[in-house]
C-alpha positions in Angstrom: 18.8 48.3 0.4 21.0 50.8 2.0 21.8 51.1 5.7 19.2 53.7 6.5 16.4 51.8 5.0 17.4 48.7 7.0 17.2 50.7 10.3 13.7 52.0 9.4 12.4 48.5 8.8 13.5 47.3 12.2 11.6 50.1 13.9 8.4 49.1 12.1 8.8 45.5 13.3 9.4 46.6 16.8 6.2 48.8 16.9 4.1 45.9 15.5 5.5 43.4 18.0 5.4 45.6 21.1 2.0 44.9 22.7 2.5 47.6 25.4 2.2 50.2 22.6 -1.2 48.9 21.4 -4.4 50.7 22.5 -6.3 48.8 25.4 -10.0 48.1 25.2 -12.6 46.0 27.1 -12.5 45.6 30.9 -8.8 46.2 31.2 -8.3 49.8 32.5 -5.3 52.0 31.8 -3.9 53.2 35.0 -1.2 55.4 33.7 1.7 55.5 31.2 5.2 56.7 31.9 8.2 56.6 29.6 6.3 54.4 27.1 5.1 51.8 29.7 1.4 51.0 30.5 0.3 49.7 34.0 -2.7 47.4 34.1 -5.3 46.9 37.0 -6.5 43.4 36.9 -10.0 42.9 38.5 -9.9 40.7 41.7 -12.1 37.7 41.9 -15.0 37.9 44.4 -14.9 35.5 47.3 -18.2 34.1 48.7 -18.5 32.7 52.2 -20.3 29.4 52.1 -19.9 28.3 55.7 -19.7 24.7 56.8 -21.6 22.0 55.1 -24.1 19.9 56.9 -21.7 17.1 57.3 -19.0 19.4 58.6 -21.4 21.1 61.0 -22.6 17.7 62.4 -19.0 16.6 62.9 -18.1 19.8 64.8 -21.2 19.8 66.9 -20.4 16.5 68.4 -17.1 17.6 69.8 -16.8 17.7 73.6 -16.3 21.5 73.7 -19.5 22.3 71.9 -21.5 19.7 73.9 -20.4 21.4 77.2 -21.2 24.8 75.9 -24.7 23.8 74.9 -25.4 22.3 78.4 -24.0 25.4 80.1 -26.3 27.7 78.0 -29.3 25.5 78.6 -28.7 25.5 82.4 -28.3 29.3 82.5 -31.6 29.7 80.6 -33.6 27.6 83.0 -31.9 29.2 86.0 -32.8 32.6 84.8 -36.4 31.6 84.1 -36.8 30.1 87.5 -35.2 33.1 89.2 -37.6 35.5 87.4 -40.5 33.4 88.4 -39.4 33.3 92.0 -38.9 37.1 92.0 -42.4 37.6 90.7 -43.8 35.4 93.4 -41.9 37.3 96.1 -43.1 40.7 94.8 -46.7 39.5 94.7 -46.5 38.0 98.2 -44.8 41.1 99.7 -46.9 43.7 97.9 -49.6 45.3 100.0 -53.0 43.8 99.3 -55.5 46.2 97.6 -58.6 46.7 99.7 -61.8 45.4 98.0 -64.0 48.2 96.6 -67.3 48.4 98.5 -70.5 48.0 96.6 -71.5 51.4 95.2 -74.8 52.5 93.8 -75.4 55.4 91.4 -76.8 57.6 94.3 -73.4 57.2 96.1 -71.3 58.3 93.1 -72.0 62.0 93.0 -74.3 64.8 94.3 -78.1 64.7 94.1 -79.7 67.9 92.8 -83.2 68.8 94.0 -85.6 70.8 91.9 -88.8 71.2 94.0 -90.2 74.1 92.0 -89.7 73.6 88.2 -91.6 76.7 87.4 -89.0 78.9 89.3 -86.2 76.7 88.0 -86.8 76.6 84.3 -90.5 77.7 83.7 -91.6 74.1 83.9 -90.5 70.6 82.8 -90.0 71.7 79.1 -87.5 74.2 80.2 -85.8 71.7 82.5 -85.0 69.5 79.5 -83.1 72.4 77.9 -81.1 73.0 81.1 -79.8 69.4 81.4 -76.6 70.4 79.7 -75.9 73.0 82.4 -76.7 70.4 85.2 -74.5 67.8 83.6 -71.5 70.1 83.9 -71.9 69.9 87.7 -71.1 66.1 87.6 -74.6 65.5 89.1 -75.6 61.8 89.4 -79.2 62.3 90.1 -82.1 64.8 89.9 -84.9 64.8 92.5 -87.9 66.4 90.9 -91.0 67.8 92.6 -93.3 67.1 94.3 -95.2 67.7 91.0 -98.6 66.0 91.6 -102.0 67.5 92.2 -103.3 67.9 95.8 -104.9 70.5 98.0 -103.4 71.2 101.3 -104.6 68.8 104.1 -107.3 67.3 101.8 -106.5 63.6 101.0 -109.6 63.4 98.8 -107.9 65.7 96.2 -104.7 63.6 96.1 -103.8 62.4 92.6 -100.2 61.2 92.5 -100.4 60.2 88.9 -101.3 63.6 87.6 -98.7 66.4 87.2 -99.8 70.0 88.2 -100.2 71.9 84.9 -98.1 74.7 86.3 -95.1 72.4 86.5 -95.7 70.7 83.1 -97.0 67.6 81.4 -96.4 63.9 81.6 -94.9 63.7 78.1 -92.5 66.5 79.1 -91.4 64.5 82.1 -90.7 61.5 79.8 -88.6 63.7 77.6 -86.6 64.9 80.6 -86.1 61.2 81.6 -84.9 60.2 78.2 -82.4 63.0 77.8 -81.1 62.7 81.4 -80.5 59.0 81.0 -78.5 59.7 77.8 -76.2 61.9 79.9 -75.9 59.4 82.7 -78.2 61.3 85.1 -80.8 59.4 87.0 -84.2 60.9 88.0 -86.0 60.5 91.3 -89.6 61.7 91.7 -90.8 63.2 95.1 -94.2 61.6 95.9 -94.6 63.2 99.3 -98.5 63.2 99.5 -99.4 66.3 101.4 -96.4 68.5 100.5 -98.4 71.8 100.7 -99.5 71.1 104.2 -97.8 70.8 107.6 -98.1 67.0 107.8 -96.7 65.0 104.8 -99.1 62.1 105.4 -102.2 64.0 106.4 -103.3 62.3 109.6 -102.5 59.0 111.1 -106.0 57.7 110.1 -105.2 58.5 106.5 -101.8 56.8 106.5 -102.8 53.3 105.3 -104.9 54.4 102.4 -102.3 57.1 101.3 -99.4 54.5 101.4 -101.4 52.4 99.0 -101.8 55.3 96.6 -98.1 56.1 96.8 -97.3 52.4 96.0 -99.7 52.5 93.0 -98.2 55.8 91.8 -94.7 54.6 92.2 -95.4 51.6 90.0 -96.8 53.9 87.4 -93.9 56.4 87.3 -91.3 53.7 87.5 -92.8 52.1 84.4 -92.2 55.4 82.6 -88.5 55.3 83.4 -88.2 57.1 86.8 -85.2 55.8 88.7 -86.5 56.1 92.2 -89.1 57.6 94.7 -88.6 60.1 97.5 -90.9 60.6 100.4 -90.8 62.9 103.4 -91.3 61.9 107.1 -90.1 58.4 106.3 -90.2 57.5 110.0 -94.0 57.8 110.0 -94.4 56.0 106.6 -92.3 53.0 107.7 -94.6 52.3 110.6 -97.5 51.5 108.2 -98.4 47.8 107.8 -98.3 48.5 104.0 -94.8 49.9 104.1 -93.3 46.6 102.8 -95.6 46.8 99.7 -94.1 50.2 98.8 -90.6 48.8 99.3 -91.4 45.9 97.0 -92.8 48.2 94.4 -89.6 50.3 94.3 -86.8 47.9 95.3 -88.3 44.6 93.9 -86.7 42.5 91.1 -83.2 43.8 91.7 -80.5 41.8 89.8 -76.9 42.4 89.0 -77.8 43.2 85.4 -80.4 45.8 86.1 -80.1 49.4 87.4 -81.2 49.7 91.0 -84.1 52.0 91.8 -83.7 54.1 94.9 -86.1 54.5 97.8 -85.2 57.8 99.4 -86.6 59.1 102.6 -86.4 62.4 104.6 -86.1 62.5 108.3 -86.5 65.8 110.2 -85.6 66.5 113.8 -84.0 63.1 114.5 -80.7 62.4 116.2 -77.8 60.6 114.5 -78.6 57.5 116.5 -82.3 57.6 115.3 -81.1 58.1 111.7 -78.8 55.0 112.1 -81.7 53.0 113.5 -84.0 53.9 110.7 -81.4 52.9 108.1 -81.1 49.5 109.8 -84.8 48.9 110.3 -86.8 50.6 107.5 -84.9 49.3 104.4 -84.7 52.7 102.9 -81.8 53.0 100.5 -80.9 56.7 101.3 -82.0 58.8 104.3 -81.6 62.5 104.0 -81.6 64.2 107.5 -81.3 67.7 108.7 -78.5 67.0 111.2 -76.2 69.5 109.6 -78.9 72.2 109.7 -79.6 71.9 113.4 -78.4 74.2 116.1 -75.1 72.5 116.8 -71.4 73.2 116.9 -68.4 71.4 115.5 -68.2 68.9 118.5 -71.8 67.7 117.9 -71.3 67.5 114.1 -68.2 65.3 114.6 -70.1 63.0 116.9 -72.9 62.7 114.3 -70.3 61.7 111.7 -68.8 59.3 114.2 -72.1 57.6 114.5 -73.1 57.5 110.8 -69.8 57.1 108.8 -70.1 53.3 108.8 -73.5 53.7 107.0 -72.3 56.4 104.6 -73.7 54.7 101.5 -77.2 55.0 103.0 -76.9 58.6 104.4 -77.5 61.9 102.6 -76.2 65.2 103.9 -77.6 68.6 103.1 -77.9 72.2 104.5 -81.5 73.0 104.1 -82.0 70.2 101.6 -84.3 68.2 103.9 -86.7 71.2 103.8 -86.2 71.8 100.0 -84.4 75.0 100.8 -81.3 76.6 99.4 -78.2 76.5 101.7 -78.0 80.3 101.5 -80.8 80.5 104.0 -78.4 79.3 106.7 -75.0 80.0 105.1 -75.5 83.7 105.1 -72.4 84.8 103.2 -70.6 83.8 100.1 -67.7 82.5 102.2 -69.9 80.3 104.3 -71.7 79.0 101.1 -68.3 77.8 99.8 -67.4 76.4 103.3 -70.5 74.3 103.5 -70.1 73.1 99.9 -66.6 71.9 100.9 -68.0 70.2 103.9 -70.9 68.5 102.1 -68.7 67.1 99.3 -66.1 65.6 101.7 -68.3 64.3 104.5 -68.9 60.5 104.6 -72.2 60.2 102.7 -74.1 61.5 99.7 -74.2 65.3 99.2 -77.7 66.6 98.4 -78.2 70.2 97.1 -81.2 72.3 96.1 -81.1 74.2 92.8 -79.1 77.4 92.9 -76.7 76.1 95.6 -74.1 75.8 92.9 -74.0 79.5 92.4 -75.0 80.7 95.9 -78.5 81.7 94.9 -80.0 83.8 97.6 -83.2 82.5 99.0 -86.4 84.6 99.2 -86.9 85.6 102.8 -90.2 86.7 104.3 -90.7 90.1 106.1 -91.3 88.2 109.3 -87.8 86.7 109.1 -86.3 90.1 108.4 -87.9 91.4 111.6 -86.4 88.4 113.5 -82.9 89.5 112.5 -82.8 92.4 114.9 -79.8 94.2 116.3 -79.2 91.7 119.1 -79.0 88.9 116.6 -76.5 90.7 114.4 -74.3 91.4 117.4 -74.4 87.8 118.4 -73.4 86.8 114.8 -70.5 89.2 115.0 -69.4 87.6 118.3 -69.1 84.3 116.5 -72.0 82.3 118.1 -71.8 79.2 115.9 -75.4 78.2 116.4 -76.6 81.4 114.8 -74.6 80.8 111.7 -77.2 78.1 111.2 -80.0 80.5 111.9 -83.2 79.0 110.4 -84.7 81.5 107.9 -88.2 80.9 106.6 -89.1 81.6 103.1 -92.3 82.7 101.3 -91.5 81.4 97.9 -88.7 79.6 96.0 -86.2 81.9 94.4 -86.0 82.2 90.6 -83.0 80.5 89.1 -80.3 82.7 87.5 -79.0 81.5 84.1 -76.3 82.6 81.6 -74.0 83.8 84.3 -71.0 83.2 82.2 -72.2 85.8 79.6 -70.2 89.1 80.2 -71.7 92.5 79.4 -71.3 93.6 75.8 -68.5 96.1 75.1 -69.6 99.7 75.6 -72.9 98.6 77.3 -74.0 100.4 80.4 -73.2 98.1 83.4 -74.9 98.0 86.7 -71.9 97.6 89.1 -74.0 95.8 91.8 -75.5 93.3 89.3 -72.1 92.7 87.7 -70.5 92.0 91.1 -73.2 89.6 91.8 -72.7 87.9 88.5 -69.0 87.5 89.1 -69.8 86.0 92.6 -72.1 83.4 91.0 -69.4 82.5 88.5 -66.8 82.1 91.2 -69.0 80.0 93.5 -70.0 77.7 90.5 -66.4 77.2 89.6 -65.7 76.2 93.3 -68.7 73.8 93.3 -67.6 72.1 90.0 -64.0 71.6 91.3 -65.3 69.9 94.4 -67.8 67.7 92.5 -65.1 66.6 90.0 -62.6 65.9 92.8 -65.1 63.8 94.8 -66.0 61.8 91.7 -62.5 60.6 90.9 -60.9 60.3 94.4 -61.7 57.0 96.2 -60.9 58.5 99.6 -63.7 61.1 99.2 -66.1 58.8 97.3 -66.2 55.9 99.8 -63.2 56.3 102.0 -62.8 55.7 105.7 -63.4 58.6 108.1 -61.4 59.7 111.1 -62.1 62.7 113.4 -59.1 65.1 114.0 -60.4 68.1 115.8 -63.6 69.9 116.8 -64.7 73.0 118.7 -67.8 75.2 119.0 -67.2 76.7 115.6 -64.8 74.4 113.8 -64.1 70.8 112.9 -61.6 68.7 111.0 -61.6 65.1 109.8 -59.6 62.7 107.6 -60.8 60.7 104.6 -58.6 57.9 103.2 -58.9 54.7 101.2 -56.2 52.1 101.0 -53.3 53.4 98.9 -55.1 56.4 97.4 -54.4 60.0 98.2 -55.6 61.1 101.7 -57.6 64.2 102.3 -58.2 66.4 105.4 -61.1 68.8 105.6 -60.8 71.7 108.1 -63.4 74.4 108.4 -64.0 77.4 110.7 -67.5 79.0 110.4 -67.0 81.2 113.4 -66.5 85.0 113.4 -62.9 84.8 114.7 -59.8 83.2 113.4 -59.0 79.8 114.9 -55.8 77.7 114.9 -56.4 74.0 114.7 -53.9 71.4 115.9 -54.8 68.3 114.0 -54.3 65.1 116.0 -55.3 61.5 115.1 -56.1 59.0 117.8 -53.8 56.0 117.8 -55.0 53.9 114.8 -53.3 50.8 113.4 -51.9 51.5 109.9 -52.9 55.2 109.8 -50.6 58.1 110.6 -50.7 61.8 110.0 -47.6 63.4 108.4 -46.1 66.6 109.7 -47.2 68.6 106.7 -49.8 68.4 104.0 -50.4 70.2 100.7 -53.3 72.7 100.2 -55.6 71.2 97.5 -58.4 73.7 97.7 -59.0 76.7 99.9 -61.5 79.4 100.5 -58.9 81.3 102.5 -56.7 83.6 100.2 -53.8 83.2 102.6 -53.7 79.5 102.0 -52.6 79.2 98.4 -53.1 75.9 96.4 -50.1 73.6 96.3 -48.5 75.3 99.3 -47.4 73.2 102.3 -48.6 73.8 105.9 -47.9 72.1 109.2 -50.7 70.0 110.6 -49.8 71.1 114.1 -50.9 74.6 113.4 -53.6 75.1 110.8 -54.8 78.7 111.1 -58.2 79.5 109.5 -59.6 83.0 109.1 -63.3 83.6 110.0 -65.7 81.7 107.8 -63.0 79.9 105.9 -62.2 76.2 105.0 -59.4 74.3 103.5 -58.9 70.8 101.9 -55.5 69.3 102.5 -53.9 66.4 100.7 -51.0 64.0 101.4 -49.9 60.8 99.7 -50.0 57.2 100.9 -46.5 56.2 102.0 -46.9 52.5 102.8 
């Protein structure tokens, strides 16, 4: 072996013995190689936290430091709990007590809607059933139907209170109306005034006792079919009968908390507010509808009437013409006055009662004799703003025919009667106003059953406040005169009740008083024949 061969053999041995020159496999990763060297990355071992063992934990827990910490945390917990309990008790004690809600009956919760002539309203009872959807949109709580029974004027022998005049419909059609109305939450009252075509509702005094007995028997019959109450006219005369208590028992008997109450409703004409109050106290009638608003009075007298009756508001009904089954347009002789009286009726302390068509300002049918009475002198007096004549009693010959489908606009390209179209738009606007008032009264406690306070009155204007506990407060101010009037609203000293300096316009018939605008209560200016409903919050 020569020298060169010996050197080659040594290189072979070095290559075989040098592990860094061997290829790496498995989990060992080659990081890099430089100048024949290889760097290796060795995986690190994972470390798992196991915490203290039970024995170790128990040994630490017993040390003085941890014992003190536990006692401190326990004391803080109970101190915090007791503090929160004490705070809650203080809040409850200091918070103002809510005033208990008075007992309300269904006839207090919304307007009553009279339909004395079903033929003119909907071509009979069958048509009335189809119109219940329209009525329901008005948030009406009760319908007062009729009188529908058979009788000849001033002839008690022809009186049949259990038979419906064929012109108005059939008994089965009335039952269908009852069933559909009840599904919509609307109650139905039947007018059983005996001699409704004649001048005296009860014929003569000699007939009273026998007629009362017939009314009682008929009431029992109709109530058994699902009617929710009975209405009679001239209730002062009827309540003097020895048999009056029998009629009361037939309608109001067997009342329990679980059953719906049936209403005994009476009409009183030509009586003072004091006489209405006395009748409510002595007769036992659930609801008395008077003509106080329809009489020849100014704002001062109307305020006095409300002063007398507001404490009995759940037994008092208000209407303009309703006591005589007339539309309010007979006395509110313009669209502006119609809206004004709607505002007044929905906000007065009591139940608003309307006759069909009032929601659209339906014009009453007036006789030729009445037109002759409205001579030049009368018109001049109206223009001079004599408030009594704005309640001028107009007599009608027949009931007006109800107008339907007022929302339907003329077809495009159709020939349009400008006068008829203007009248249709008026109906739409008045109905919208009526609905807004009805919806507001139904949800606001101050208007539904709130307390009443007079603020101002004059010959042709008045204003009053309605409030309940912590609810929103409302002020009604109206001017039915022929001249503008500025009202300075003042509240007599009353514990717990104060007027703010300003209030917000909620609803207004006066275009100059925009909704949501703020006005000073020291100076509320109303244009002729305009009204406004103001709102302000409870401030504690």
